[in-house]
KOLMI-946483 format. One record per residue (C-alpha): residue in three letters; y, z negated, x negated. Coordinates in Angstrom, 2 decimals. Layout:
REM KOLMI-946483
<pt><code>ALA</code><Y>Y</Y><Z>Z</Z><X>X</X></pt>
...
***
This chain:
REM KOLMI-946483
<pt><code>MET</code><Y>44.18</Y><Z>64.04</Z><X>45.81</X></pt>
<pt><code>ILE</code><Y>40.26</Y><Z>62.95</Z><X>45.39</X></pt>
<pt><code>VAL</code><Y>39.30</Y><Z>59.72</Z><X>43.84</X></pt>
<pt><code>TRP</code><Y>35.32</Y><Z>59.13</Z><X>44.02</X></pt>
<pt><code>ALA</code><Y>34.16</Y><Z>55.17</Z><X>43.04</X></pt>
<pt><code>THR</code><Y>30.78</Y><Z>54.72</Z><X>42.06</X></pt>
<pt><code>ILE</code><Y>29.00</Y><Z>52.22</Z><X>43.48</X></pt>
<pt><code>VAL</code><Y>25.75</Y><Z>50.74</Z><X>42.07</X></pt>
<pt><code>VAL</code><Y>22.37</Y><Z>49.08</Z><X>43.94</X></pt>
<pt><code>GLU</code><Y>20.07</Y><Z>47.61</Z><X>42.34</X></pt>
<pt><code>GLN</code><Y>16.78</Y><Z>45.53</Z><X>43.11</X></pt>
<pt><code>LEU</code><Y>15.56</Y><Z>42.41</Z><X>41.91</X></pt>
<pt><code>HIS</code><Y>12.27</Y><Z>40.57</Z><X>43.23</X></pt>
<pt><code>GLY</code><Y>12.94</Y><Z>42.79</Z><X>47.04</X></pt>
<pt><code>HIS</code><Y>16.22</Y><Z>41.54</Z><X>47.62</X></pt>
<pt><code>TRP</code><Y>18.93</Y><Z>44.35</Z><X>46.68</X></pt>
<pt><code>SER</code><Y>22.18</Y><Z>43.76</Z><X>44.85</X></pt>
<pt><code>ALA</code><Y>25.24</Y><Z>46.69</Z><X>45.02</X></pt>
<pt><code>TRP</code><Y>28.64</Y><Z>46.80</Z><X>42.82</X></pt>
<pt><code>PHE</code><Y>31.24</Y><Z>48.79</Z><X>42.21</X></pt>
<pt><code>LYS</code><Y>30.28</Y><Z>50.73</Z><X>38.65</X></pt>
<pt><code>ASN</code><Y>33.77</Y><Z>49.34</Z><X>37.40</X></pt>
<pt><code>GLU</code><Y>33.68</Y><Z>46.08</Z><X>38.84</X></pt>
<pt><code>PRO</code><Y>30.32</Y><Z>44.35</Z><X>38.15</X></pt>
<pt><code>GLU</code><Y>31.38</Y><Z>40.80</Z><X>38.14</X></pt>
<pt><code>ILE</code><Y>31.10</Y><Z>41.50</Z><X>42.73</X></pt>
<pt><code>GLY</code><Y>28.02</Y><Z>42.02</Z><X>44.00</X></pt>
<pt><code>PHE</code><Y>26.72</Y><Z>41.70</Z><X>47.53</X></pt>
<pt><code>GLY</code><Y>23.37</Y><Z>41.69</Z><X>48.30</X></pt>
<pt><code>GLY</code><Y>21.13</Y><Z>42.38</Z><X>51.12</X></pt>
<pt><code>GLU</code><Y>17.55</Y><Z>43.45</Z><X>52.05</X></pt>
<pt><code>TRP</code><Y>18.05</Y><Z>47.12</Z><X>52.10</X></pt>
<pt><code>PRO</code><Y>20.73</Y><Z>49.30</Z><X>49.72</X></pt>
<pt><code>SER</code><Y>22.23</Y><Z>50.15</Z><X>52.94</X></pt>
<pt><code>GLN</code><Y>22.90</Y><Z>46.33</Z><X>53.71</X></pt>
<pt><code>ALA</code><Y>24.67</Y><Z>45.64</Z><X>50.82</X></pt>
<pt><code>ILE</code><Y>26.72</Y><Z>48.77</Z><X>50.48</X></pt>
<pt><code>GLU</code><Y>27.36</Y><Z>47.74</Z><X>53.83</X></pt>
<pt><code>ARG</code><Y>27.96</Y><Z>43.96</Z><X>52.43</X></pt>
<pt><code>LEU</code><Y>30.13</Y><Z>45.43</Z><X>49.68</X></pt>
<pt><code>LEU</code><Y>32.69</Y><Z>47.62</Z><X>51.63</X></pt>
<pt><code>ASP</code><Y>33.08</Y><Z>44.75</Z><X>54.35</X></pt>
<pt><code>ALA</code><Y>34.33</Y><Z>42.85</Z><X>51.77</X></pt>
<pt><code>ARG</code><Y>36.52</Y><Z>45.45</Z><X>50.45</X></pt>
<pt><code>ASP</code><Y>39.59</Y><Z>47.56</Z><X>52.28</X></pt>
<pt><code>ARG</code><Y>36.46</Y><Z>50.26</Z><X>54.31</X></pt>
<pt><code>GLU</code><Y>39.50</Y><Z>51.99</Z><X>55.24</X></pt>
<pt><code>LEU</code><Y>40.11</Y><Z>52.34</Z><X>51.32</X></pt>
<pt><code>TYR</code><Y>36.50</Y><Z>54.59</Z><X>51.27</X></pt>
<pt><code>ASN</code><Y>35.32</Y><Z>57.06</Z><X>53.08</X></pt>
<pt><code>THR</code><Y>32.09</Y><Z>56.15</Z><X>54.69</X></pt>
<pt><code>ASN</code><Y>31.21</Y><Z>60.41</Z><X>56.07</X></pt>
<pt><code>GLU</code><Y>31.35</Y><Z>60.97</Z><X>52.16</X></pt>
<pt><code>VAL</code><Y>28.59</Y><Z>59.12</Z><X>50.30</X></pt>
<pt><code>TYR</code><Y>26.58</Y><Z>61.35</Z><X>47.12</X></pt>
<pt><code>THR</code><Y>23.09</Y><Z>60.05</Z><X>45.55</X></pt>
<pt><code>ILE</code><Y>23.58</Y><Z>60.63</Z><X>42.11</X></pt>
<pt><code>GLU</code><Y>20.54</Y><Z>61.71</Z><X>41.83</X></pt>
<pt><code>ASP</code><Y>20.31</Y><Z>62.06</Z><X>37.40</X></pt>
<pt><code>GLN</code><Y>20.40</Y><Z>57.79</Z><X>37.91</X></pt>
<pt><code>ALA</code><Y>17.53</Y><Z>57.68</Z><X>40.95</X></pt>
<pt><code>ARG</code><Y>14.65</Y><Z>55.44</Z><X>39.27</X></pt>
<pt><code>ASP</code><Y>12.57</Y><Z>52.66</Z><X>40.75</X></pt>
<pt><code>GLY</code><Y>14.99</Y><Z>49.87</Z><X>41.90</X></pt>
<pt><code>HIS</code><Y>18.00</Y><Z>51.73</Z><X>40.60</X></pt>
<pt><code>LEU</code><Y>20.62</Y><Z>53.84</Z><X>42.43</X></pt>
<pt><code>GLU</code><Y>23.92</Y><Z>54.80</Z><X>42.42</X></pt>
<pt><code>PHE</code><Y>26.44</Y><Z>56.57</Z><X>44.88</X></pt>
<pt><code>ARG</code><Y>29.52</Y><Z>58.24</Z><X>44.48</X></pt>
<pt><code>ILE</code><Y>32.31</Y><Z>57.46</Z><X>48.01</X></pt>
<pt><code>ARG</code><Y>35.44</Y><Z>59.03</Z><X>48.10</X></pt>
<pt><code>VAL</code><Y>38.26</Y><Z>56.24</Z><X>47.88</X></pt>
<pt><code>VAL</code><Y>41.51</Y><Z>57.62</Z><X>50.33</X></pt>
<pt><code>GLY</code><Y>44.84</Y><Z>58.75</Z><X>47.83</X></pt>
<pt><code>GLY</code><Y>44.51</Y><Z>58.98</Z><X>44.33</X></pt>
<pt><code>ASP</code><Y>44.34</Y><Z>61.69</Z><X>40.84</X></pt>
<pt><code>ASP</code><Y>39.73</Y><Z>62.77</Z><X>40.70</X></pt>
<pt><code>GLU</code><Y>37.99</Y><Z>60.49</Z><X>38.22</X></pt>
<pt><code>PHE</code><Y>34.97</Y><Z>62.37</Z><X>39.33</X></pt>
<pt><code>PRO</code><Y>33.96</Y><Z>66.21</Z><X>39.91</X></pt>
<pt><code>ARG</code><Y>32.49</Y><Z>66.87</Z><X>43.72</X></pt>
<pt><code>PRO</code><Y>29.08</Y><Z>66.42</Z><X>43.74</X></pt>
<pt><code>SER</code><Y>27.14</Y><Z>69.58</Z><X>44.36</X></pt>
<pt><code>MET</code><Y>25.94</Y><Z>70.06</Z><X>47.89</X></pt>
<pt><code>ASN</code><Y>22.06</Y><Z>71.27</Z><X>45.97</X></pt>
***
């Protein structure tokens, strides 16, 4: 079974912060979105996530705000598999 988690990344005053959508109180920052996401995953058990399956949720992207789906190892479907358009 496949589970997808949503990571939200936002920019405020030139600094990016990343958090899991279902846990907004736990976030990590960086100079770039990728750095904030890496720090977030490093703070969690990285082996719980398949970092080869990360997809942008394009309809949620706007200036200073990005959302990604990342595959979680094990569990039930939380989200449908993203299209590969």
